[in-house]
Each structure stands twice: as structure tokens, then as C-alpha cells.
N, C-alpha and C positions, 0 to 999 in steps of 0.2 A: 431318537428312533421314531419313524412314522407309524402312526397307529391307524388302522383301518377297522371300522366297526360295521358289522352286519347284524341285522335283527332277524331272528329266526321266525318270528310270528308273522311278519309282513315281508312279502317278497319285494325287494327293491330292484329298480332298474339301474341305479347308480350307486357306487360305493361312497360311503360317508368318510370324511376326513376331519381331523381336529386341527383347527387353526384359530388363532386369537382374534376372532371376528366379533363385531358388535352389530346389533340389529336395532333399528329405530322403528317401532310399531305404534301407531296411534299416538305419537308424541312421547313415548317412553322408550328408553334405551335398555336393551337386554343383552345378555351374553349368549353367544352362539355356542351350543354344546358340540355340534358337528354340522358339517355342510357337505353338499355334493352339487353336481351339475344340475340335478333335478329338484332339489329341495334343501331345507335347512331345519335343524332341530334347535329350539330356543328354550333357554331356562327362564320360564315365565313365573315360577314360584306358585303362589296361591291364585294368581290371576286366571280367571276362566274366560276363554275366548270361544265363541260359538263355532261349532264345527261347520265346515264347508262355506264359511264366510271368507270373502277375499279382502285382503288388506294391502295397501301400498307399503312395502317394506324397503327400508334403506339399508343395504349391506355395506358396512364400513370395513375396508381392508386397511389396517394400520401399518403401512410400509414405513421403513426407517426414514424419517424426515418429512413425511406427508401422509395423508389419509385419503384413500380413493373410495368414493361413495357411489354405489350402484343401486339405482331405483328399479325394483321389480314388483310385479303383482303376484302375491302368494296367497294360496288358499289353505285354511286350517283343515288338516286331515284328521288330527286327533288332538285332544287337550287332556292332560292328566295332572290335576292339581296335587294329587298325592305325591307323585314323583317330581312335580314342579317342572314339567316338560310339555312343550307343545311342538307338534310337527307341522311344517309348512311345505307345500308343493308349489313350485313356480308355475305361473300361468302365462302362456303366450309370450315366451321370450323372443326378442328380436334376434336376428343373426349376429348383430354386433355384440349384444350382451352375452349370448351363448358362446361366442368366440372368446370373449374375455374370461368367462368362467372356465372354459377348457384350458386356456393358457395358464391360469393360476393353478389348476389341477395338475397339468403336465409339469409345470415348473416345480411344484411341490414334490411330485413323485421323483423327478430327476435330481432334486437337491439344489436347484438354482434358487429356490425360495425356501428359506428355513425359518423356524420360529426362534426368536431371540428376545427374551424378556418381554413377552406379550406383544412383540412387533414382528413384522415380516422383513427379513433382511435379504437384499439382493447382492451383497458383497461377495458371496461365494460363487457367483456366476463367472465362469472363465471368460476372459476377454483377451483377445490377441492384440498386444500393444502395437504390432506392426501394421495392423489393419488389413483390409482386404485388398487384393490386387485388382485394380480396375482393368477390365478387358478392353480391347480396342473398340468394340461396338459402343460401350458406354461412353468412352472418350469422344467418339465421333458423334454420338447422340448429344452429348453436352456441348460440343463445339457447334453443332447444327442449331441447337436451341439458343446458344449465345448469338449467333449470326441472325437468327430469326427475331430475337428480342431487339437487337440493334436496328434491323430493318424496319420493324414496327415502330420503334421510337422515331427514326428519321422520317418515316411515312407520316406519322402524326404531326411532326414539326413542319413538314412540307405542306401538308393539307391545311394546317392552321395558318401558315404564312400566306398561302394562296388566298384563303378566305379573308384574312386581314387586309391583304393588298386589294382584293376585290371591293371590300367595304370602303377602303380609303379612296379608291378610284371613283366609286359611285358618289361618295360625298363630295369629292373634288369636282366631278362633273356637274352635280347639282349646284354647287357654289359658283362654279365657272359660268354656267348658264344664267344664274341669277344676277351676278355682279358684273360680268364682263361681256355679255352679249345683249343685244336688244334688236327688236324687229321694227322695220319701217311701218308707218301707219297705212300708207297706200303706195302701191308700186304697179307700174304697167310698162309694156314695151311700146316705144315710140320711135319716131324718126325726126331728124332736124327738118324743119319746114319754114317757109316764108308765107306770111298771111297777106292776101290781097284785100285792100280796104276800099270801100266806096268813097270816091272823092267828093260826092255831093248827093243831095237828096234827088230821088227820081225813080224811074221805072226801069227795070232790067229788060232790055230788048234783045240782048245776045249774051251768051255765056258759054265757055268751053267746059264740058263736064268730065272729059277723060282724055287720055293720051299724053303725049309729050309736046312741050312748047319750047321755043328758043327765046333768048333775050330779045325784047322788042316786039314779040308777037302779041297781037290783041287777044286778051282772055275774056274780056267782058265789055259790054256797051251799055251806057246808062243815058236815058233821056230825062234831063232835068225837068222839074215841074215849073221852074221859073221861066224858061224859054224853050224853044223847039230845037236847039242845037245839041246834038248828042255828044257824050263824052266817052272816049275809048280808054280802057284800062289796059296797060301793057305789062307783059311779063318782065321781071327784072333779072332773070337767070335762065339758063338752060335747065328746065325742071320738068317734073312729071306732075300731072294733076293728082293730088292726093285726096282732097275732100272738098265738096261743094256745099256751102251753107245756105244758098238761096236758090230759088227756081226762076224760070223764065217768066217774064211779065209780073214779077213780084215787086212790091214797093219797098225801097230801102232808104236809109238815112245816111248822112255823111258820117264816116268813121265806122260803119257797120262792116263786118267781115263778109266777103263774098265767097272766097275759096282759099284753099291752102295748096301751096306748091312745095314739092320736095326736090332736093338736088338729085340728079340722075345717079350719082355715085355715092349718095348718102347711105350711111350704115345704121341699121336699127340699134338702139341702145335702150337702157332701162332708166326710168325716172322714178325715184323713190321720194316720197314726202315724209320728212322727218321733223319731229318737234324740236324747237330751238334748244331746249334743255338737254336733249340727247345729241343734237348736232354738234355741240361743243366738244363732245368726246371724239368726234371724227377727226378733229384737227390734231389729235395725238397720233393718228395713224390707226387704221383699222382694216381688217380683212373682210371681204364681201362674199357672201354666199347667196346665190340666186337659185330659187327652186321654180321650175317651169310647171305649167298646168298638167303636163303629161307625166309628172313624177321625176323627170330628170333634173339634175342640178348642175350649175356652172360654178366651179370652185376657183377658176382663174379670173373672175371678174374683178374689176378695180374701179375706184372712184376716179372719174375723169377730171373734175374740177370742183372746187368748193367756193361758194359765193362769199363775199365779204359781208360781215354782219355789222349792223349799226346798233347803237344803244337803243334806238327806237324799236328795232326788230326784237331785241332781247326783252324789252318791256312789254311788247304786244303779246308774246306767247304764241304767235302763229307758227305755221309749218313752212319749211323751206324745201325746195326741190334739190335733190342730189342726183347728178348725172353719173351713170355707171356704165363703163365700157365692158362689154361681154366677151371680148377677145375674138376668137375665131368662130364663135357660135353664130349660126344663121337663124335670125329671128324674123326674117322678112314675112313669113307666112302667118305670124301671130302678132303683127303690129296692132296695138290697141287692146291687147289681152292682158288682164291683171296677172301679176306674178308675186312671189313671196321673196322678200329681201331681208337677210339678217346681217348685222354688222358685228364682227367679233373684235373686241378691243383687247389688246395685250395687257395683262395685269402687271407686267414689269415696267410699263412706261412711267418715267419719273417726272414728267412735266406736270406742273400744277395748273389749275384753272386760271389764276392771275397771269401766268406766263402766256397762256393761250390767248387770253383777252388782249394782252399787250401786243401780241404779234399779229393778230388777225382781225381785231375789231377796229373798224375805221370810225373814229369818233367825230370826223368832220361832216358826217351826214351823207356818205356815198350811198346812192340808191342801189337796191338789189335789182338785178336784171333777171327775168324769167329764163329758166334754163332751155326751154324748147324754142325760144324766139331768136331769130338771127337778125343781124343788122342789114338794113337795106342798102 
């Protein structure tokens, strides 16, 4: 039978109930005489606690199989050593703690929590073994939550995969640029030309500085210093005057360049100077990228021809000219302008340097011919 205790001398706001609770106050465990939602009566015996002092009190609820401890701040409202009783009032209870105390009180009054051998038993609470029937909204909410969880999981997987692929592509690009691409040391746009050379020492008395000439036309006249008979220099092709290296009435020596002639149908191309150690990689096959000064690029450029290398060339460490065809690009307006050339070597090429040397190095001492010079 539930026992409710009221005190006539003090008006209480909450009814007191007897439950087998324990209190831990200042390190000592005491038995609770009665408790309520607003306070607790503790059997403190001869212990005297100062009135209106606040203590941290641990309320221990001994449920069957476990003990639930609730920490509250309680103030001493009175202390009677004669009766061995001290009354505490809870101070500043949080909503969660007050909700628990009300639950224990209501469960005790309804009979769901009963006292059994100094413990609190929950076995008398009625439980429907069939369970609750889930309504349609709950099922729809659960299904929606499941789909949302799956979508989030797949989204994380996709984002992680994209980031991983991005990192791999970045590393591959950096490795590719470092191992399988290289840049020519010097590159410029040029055109095939024939050089006109002075046949003897003398003074230039006549020279053509511009326009087109035909094969056999005079392009320069030299008066030798040894005699007064002038020497006429003739054009060897139907060409256009490209560049003049000497002026009128200037003194020249035999073998000195007078002017340069270019074929009328000659097409501008790019000459790239490449180190011999890098040039060996071009014999494996390489893609050419040409970047023009205006920012445009030519991706369909190709190597026109590769010179044969000698053992002397390999030992000298000099640079060799590589002629590059620019396809349909019109570079006539920028002849003589520097450009940027990159060679992209395929990483899956299986030929080895010894095979390259065996196929392309002429060990008999074949001379290298300059790329921009044509035969007379």
C-alpha cells in the first residue's frame, strides 16, 4: 500500500512518498525517509548539517538489476538531530531532471513501479506483446529516411572517388610533364633560303636589295682589289630577296655572305635547337606542340626530318637543329620571330637507346648538314 505523508507544521507544495532510496551527501550514504518532486527527507542521525547550506546530493534509485543515480543541488531546510532527520529542498532543477522525478512519481502512483525487497521493480508494468501498430506515415517516414541515408552514402562515395581521381590525374600530369616532355632551348620561325657568297675580295659596286629575281639574273657586282675587272654574282633560282648582309661600296672578303634568297613558293617552318641528349628521344617518335607569340598554339605540327648523328656529335654535347612543319598555319608574317616548342614523348615506347643508336647513328663520320641551308 502506498503511503503518503503530509506534515502539518510546514505547508508543502509536493506530496512526500516512501521509496527505498539512498542519498550520498558529502561522501556519506544515508537512507531517504521520504521524497518528493520538490525535496527529500534524509535520516542523518546525530549528524548536524548547517541550515540553508546547499550540498550536491546524489539520489540513488535502486531499480531491479541496476541503480540510477541523479545528481541534484539541495539546500538544508531544517536539521533535527533529536529525530535524526534532515529536510532538503531541490535547487534549480533542470527540465530533464524534473521530468525524471515526475516520471518516477507518476509510475509509483499508477503502480508501474512498486517496492520489492528494498528495490524498485518494473515488472508489474503492462506490456502489449503484440506491439504497436505502425501507421502509414511512420512507414513512409522510415522509408524516406532509408532512401536519404542511401543517397548520402552514395554521394560520399562519388565525391570521394572524384577527389581521388582528381588527385591521381594531377600526379600523373606532373609526372608526365617531368618525364615525357621537354622544351627546345631555342626556336624561331624561318624559311628555306639560299645564301649568296662573295667569290673574291673586293668592293661591292652593285647589289639588289629587294624584289624577285630569276635564275641567272645578276644580284651583286664586286670590283676585285687585285685588278679592275668586276665580277658579277648571279642568282641560282627564281627567288625573292630575303635579307641583305652588306651595303653598297662596302669592302668584302671571299666567302663572305652577301644576301639570302628564298624560293618564291617556300613555306615558313620552325627550327628548334635541341640538346643532343634530348634529341635522342625524338627518334622514338614524339608529338610537337608549337606556341606562337600571340598565345595561339599549333597542335598538328610534325618533325620534318631528323639529321643523322655522329659519334663526334654525341661527344661534343652541342645542339642540333630540328625542322618542324607547321601544317596549314600561315607564319609568313612572323618569319624570324621566336616561338616555344615542346616535344611530347610517348611513355609506352619500348625502343631502347642502344637500338636507337644502332639505327640512326652513322659511325662512318657522316657530316651534319645545317637544316636551313639548301644545296646549290
